[in-house]
Chimera marker file (.cmm) of the C-alpha trace (Angstrom):
<marker_set name="trace">
<marker id="1" x="-96.399" y="138.968" z="-2.359" r="1" g="1" b="0" radius="0.5"/>
<marker id="2" x="-100.052" y="138.010" z="-2.849" r="1" g="1" b="0" radius="0.5"/>
<marker id="3" x="-100.667" y="135.131" z="-5.254" r="1" g="1" b="0" radius="0.5"/>
<marker id="4" x="-104.113" y="134.309" z="-6.599" r="1" g="1" b="0" radius="0.5"/>
<marker id="5" x="-104.771" y="130.770" z="-7.747" r="1" g="1" b="0" radius="0.5"/>
<marker id="6" x="-107.108" y="130.095" z="-10.624" r="1" g="1" b="0" radius="0.5"/>
<marker id="7" x="-109.537" y="127.303" z="-9.858" r="1" g="1" b="0" radius="0.5"/>
<marker id="8" x="-110.267" y="124.812" z="-12.624" r="1" g="1" b="0" radius="0.5"/>
<marker id="9" x="-113.273" y="122.484" z="-12.651" r="1" g="1" b="0" radius="0.5"/>
<marker id="10" x="-113.240" y="119.066" z="-14.267" r="1" g="1" b="0" radius="0.5"/>
<marker id="11" x="-116.329" y="117.231" z="-15.509" r="1" g="1" b="0" radius="0.5"/>
<marker id="12" x="-117.076" y="114.499" z="-18.023" r="1" g="1" b="0" radius="0.5"/>
<marker id="13" x="-119.792" y="112.235" z="-19.361" r="1" g="1" b="0" radius="0.5"/>
<marker id="14" x="-122.664" y="114.656" z="-18.791" r="1" g="1" b="0" radius="0.5"/>
<marker id="15" x="-124.597" y="113.113" z="-21.725" r="1" g="1" b="0" radius="0.5"/>
<marker id="16" x="-127.093" y="115.997" z="-22.033" r="1" g="1" b="0" radius="0.5"/>
<marker id="17" x="-128.239" y="115.672" z="-18.422" r="1" g="1" b="0" radius="0.5"/>
<marker id="18" x="-129.029" y="119.370" z="-18.036" r="1" g="1" b="0" radius="0.5"/>
<marker id="19" x="-130.222" y="118.938" z="-14.441" r="1" g="1" b="0" radius="0.5"/>
<marker id="20" x="-126.872" y="117.458" z="-13.361" r="1" g="1" b="0" radius="0.5"/>
<marker id="21" x="-124.957" y="120.006" z="-15.432" r="1" g="1" b="0" radius="0.5"/>
<marker id="22" x="-126.798" y="122.798" z="-13.611" r="1" g="1" b="0" radius="0.5"/>
<marker id="23" x="-125.916" y="121.224" z="-10.244" r="1" g="1" b="0" radius="0.5"/>
<marker id="24" x="-122.257" y="121.081" z="-11.277" r="1" g="1" b="0" radius="0.5"/>
<marker id="25" x="-122.335" y="124.714" z="-12.423" r="1" g="1" b="0" radius="0.5"/>
<marker id="26" x="-123.798" y="125.787" z="-9.079" r="1" g="1" b="0" radius="0.5"/>
<marker id="27" x="-120.957" y="123.970" z="-7.329" r="1" g="1" b="0" radius="0.5"/>
<marker id="28" x="-118.343" y="125.485" z="-9.657" r="1" g="1" b="0" radius="0.5"/>
<marker id="29" x="-119.744" y="128.973" z="-9.042" r="1" g="1" b="0" radius="0.5"/>
<marker id="30" x="-119.780" y="128.467" z="-5.255" r="1" g="1" b="0" radius="0.5"/>
<marker id="31" x="-116.108" y="127.455" z="-5.430" r="1" g="1" b="0" radius="0.5"/>
<marker id="32" x="-115.250" y="130.410" z="-7.727" r="1" g="1" b="0" radius="0.5"/>
<marker id="33" x="-114.156" y="128.129" z="-10.569" r="1" g="1" b="0" radius="0.5"/>
<marker id="34" x="-113.368" y="130.206" z="-13.649" r="1" g="1" b="0" radius="0.5"/>
<marker id="35" x="-112.439" y="127.508" z="-16.191" r="1" g="1" b="0" radius="0.5"/>
<marker id="36" x="-114.140" y="124.146" z="-16.712" r="1" g="1" b="0" radius="0.5"/>
<marker id="37" x="-112.537" y="121.275" z="-18.585" r="1" g="1" b="0" radius="0.5"/>
<marker id="38" x="-115.067" y="118.824" z="-19.998" r="1" g="1" b="0" radius="0.5"/>
<marker id="39" x="-113.370" y="115.484" z="-20.644" r="1" g="1" b="0" radius="0.5"/>
<marker id="40" x="-115.813" y="114.187" z="-23.247" r="1" g="1" b="0" radius="0.5"/>
<marker id="41" x="-119.380" y="113.063" z="-23.887" r="1" g="1" b="0" radius="0.5"/>
<marker id="42" x="-121.166" y="116.364" z="-23.475" r="1" g="1" b="0" radius="0.5"/>
<marker id="43" x="-123.157" y="115.225" z="-26.572" r="1" g="1" b="0" radius="0.5"/>
<marker id="44" x="-125.304" y="118.191" z="-27.747" r="1" g="1" b="0" radius="0.5"/>
<marker id="45" x="-124.956" y="121.923" z="-28.331" r="1" g="1" b="0" radius="0.5"/>
<marker id="46" x="-127.721" y="122.537" z="-25.764" r="1" g="1" b="0" radius="0.5"/>
<marker id="47" x="-125.571" y="120.945" z="-23.075" r="1" g="1" b="0" radius="0.5"/>
<marker id="48" x="-122.656" y="123.175" z="-24.074" r="1" g="1" b="0" radius="0.5"/>
<marker id="49" x="-124.934" y="126.228" z="-23.852" r="1" g="1" b="0" radius="0.5"/>
<marker id="50" x="-125.728" y="125.322" z="-20.227" r="1" g="1" b="0" radius="0.5"/>
<marker id="51" x="-122.154" y="126.366" z="-19.391" r="1" g="1" b="0" radius="0.5"/>
<marker id="52" x="-122.852" y="129.934" z="-20.615" r="1" g="1" b="0" radius="0.5"/>
<marker id="53" x="-120.769" y="132.461" z="-18.722" r="1" g="1" b="0" radius="0.5"/>
<marker id="54" x="-117.976" y="130.002" z="-17.931" r="1" g="1" b="0" radius="0.5"/>
<marker id="55" x="-114.853" y="129.363" z="-19.954" r="1" g="1" b="0" radius="0.5"/>
<marker id="56" x="-115.357" y="125.807" z="-21.199" r="1" g="1" b="0" radius="0.5"/>
<marker id="57" x="-112.574" y="123.706" z="-22.701" r="1" g="1" b="0" radius="0.5"/>
<marker id="58" x="-113.513" y="120.305" z="-24.006" r="1" g="1" b="0" radius="0.5"/>
<marker id="59" x="-112.325" y="117.238" z="-25.807" r="1" g="1" b="0" radius="0.5"/>
<marker id="60" x="-114.462" y="114.919" z="-27.895" r="1" g="1" b="0" radius="0.5"/>
<marker id="61" x="-115.731" y="111.712" z="-26.372" r="1" g="1" b="0" radius="0.5"/>
<marker id="62" x="-117.081" y="108.670" z="-28.181" r="1" g="1" b="0" radius="0.5"/>
<marker id="63" x="-120.647" y="110.101" z="-28.091" r="1" g="1" b="0" radius="0.5"/>
<marker id="64" x="-119.743" y="113.574" z="-29.354" r="1" g="1" b="0" radius="0.5"/>
<marker id="65" x="-120.079" y="114.577" z="-32.978" r="1" g="1" b="0" radius="0.5"/>
<link id1="1" id2="2" r="1" g="1" b="0" radius="0.2"/>
<link id1="2" id2="3" r="1" g="1" b="0" radius="0.2"/>
<link id1="3" id2="4" r="1" g="1" b="0" radius="0.2"/>
<link id1="4" id2="5" r="1" g="1" b="0" radius="0.2"/>
<link id1="5" id2="6" r="1" g="1" b="0" radius="0.2"/>
<link id1="6" id2="7" r="1" g="1" b="0" radius="0.2"/>
<link id1="7" id2="8" r="1" g="1" b="0" radius="0.2"/>
<link id1="8" id2="9" r="1" g="1" b="0" radius="0.2"/>
<link id1="9" id2="10" r="1" g="1" b="0" radius="0.2"/>
<link id1="10" id2="11" r="1" g="1" b="0" radius="0.2"/>
<link id1="11" id2="12" r="1" g="1" b="0" radius="0.2"/>
<link id1="12" id2="13" r="1" g="1" b="0" radius="0.2"/>
<link id1="13" id2="14" r="1" g="1" b="0" radius="0.2"/>
<link id1="14" id2="15" r="1" g="1" b="0" radius="0.2"/>
<link id1="15" id2="16" r="1" g="1" b="0" radius="0.2"/>
<link id1="16" id2="17" r="1" g="1" b="0" radius="0.2"/>
<link id1="17" id2="18" r="1" g="1" b="0" radius="0.2"/>
<link id1="18" id2="19" r="1" g="1" b="0" radius="0.2"/>
<link id1="19" id2="20" r="1" g="1" b="0" radius="0.2"/>
<link id1="20" id2="21" r="1" g="1" b="0" radius="0.2"/>
<link id1="21" id2="22" r="1" g="1" b="0" radius="0.2"/>
<link id1="22" id2="23" r="1" g="1" b="0" radius="0.2"/>
<link id1="23" id2="24" r="1" g="1" b="0" radius="0.2"/>
<link id1="24" id2="25" r="1" g="1" b="0" radius="0.2"/>
<link id1="25" id2="26" r="1" g="1" b="0" radius="0.2"/>
<link id1="26" id2="27" r="1" g="1" b="0" radius="0.2"/>
<link id1="27" id2="28" r="1" g="1" b="0" radius="0.2"/>
<link id1="28" id2="29" r="1" g="1" b="0" radius="0.2"/>
<link id1="29" id2="30" r="1" g="1" b="0" radius="0.2"/>
<link id1="30" id2="31" r="1" g="1" b="0" radius="0.2"/>
<link id1="31" id2="32" r="1" g="1" b="0" radius="0.2"/>
<link id1="32" id2="33" r="1" g="1" b="0" radius="0.2"/>
<link id1="33" id2="34" r="1" g="1" b="0" radius="0.2"/>
<link id1="34" id2="35" r="1" g="1" b="0" radius="0.2"/>
<link id1="35" id2="36" r="1" g="1" b="0" radius="0.2"/>
<link id1="36" id2="37" r="1" g="1" b="0" radius="0.2"/>
<link id1="37" id2="38" r="1" g="1" b="0" radius="0.2"/>
<link id1="38" id2="39" r="1" g="1" b="0" radius="0.2"/>
<link id1="39" id2="40" r="1" g="1" b="0" radius="0.2"/>
<link id1="40" id2="41" r="1" g="1" b="0" radius="0.2"/>
<link id1="41" id2="42" r="1" g="1" b="0" radius="0.2"/>
<link id1="42" id2="43" r="1" g="1" b="0" radius="0.2"/>
<link id1="43" id2="44" r="1" g="1" b="0" radius="0.2"/>
<link id1="44" id2="45" r="1" g="1" b="0" radius="0.2"/>
<link id1="45" id2="46" r="1" g="1" b="0" radius="0.2"/>
<link id1="46" id2="47" r="1" g="1" b="0" radius="0.2"/>
<link id1="47" id2="48" r="1" g="1" b="0" radius="0.2"/>
<link id1="48" id2="49" r="1" g="1" b="0" radius="0.2"/>
<link id1="49" id2="50" r="1" g="1" b="0" radius="0.2"/>
<link id1="50" id2="51" r="1" g="1" b="0" radius="0.2"/>
<link id1="51" id2="52" r="1" g="1" b="0" radius="0.2"/>
<link id1="52" id2="53" r="1" g="1" b="0" radius="0.2"/>
<link id1="53" id2="54" r="1" g="1" b="0" radius="0.2"/>
<link id1="54" id2="55" r="1" g="1" b="0" radius="0.2"/>
<link id1="55" id2="56" r="1" g="1" b="0" radius="0.2"/>
<link id1="56" id2="57" r="1" g="1" b="0" radius="0.2"/>
<link id1="57" id2="58" r="1" g="1" b="0" radius="0.2"/>
<link id1="58" id2="59" r="1" g="1" b="0" radius="0.2"/>
<link id1="59" id2="60" r="1" g="1" b="0" radius="0.2"/>
<link id1="60" id2="61" r="1" g="1" b="0" radius="0.2"/>
<link id1="61" id2="62" r="1" g="1" b="0" radius="0.2"/>
<link id1="62" id2="63" r="1" g="1" b="0" radius="0.2"/>
<link id1="63" id2="64" r="1" g="1" b="0" radius="0.2"/>
<link id1="64" id2="65" r="1" g="1" b="0" radius="0.2"/>
</marker_set>
């Protein structure tokens, strides 16, 4: 029986740093991560949009509205 594991990425406290978000996305894509959990402080909608094409699950941090 062949079992395929789903890879999940974990990130937090990106604080609108689009350059670092893009680096993380490159790494997630290289590792075939399909779901990313953001553990708070993504801050703006533009930072969320940087994860376009990935399933993103997030929780609010103290800097999120």
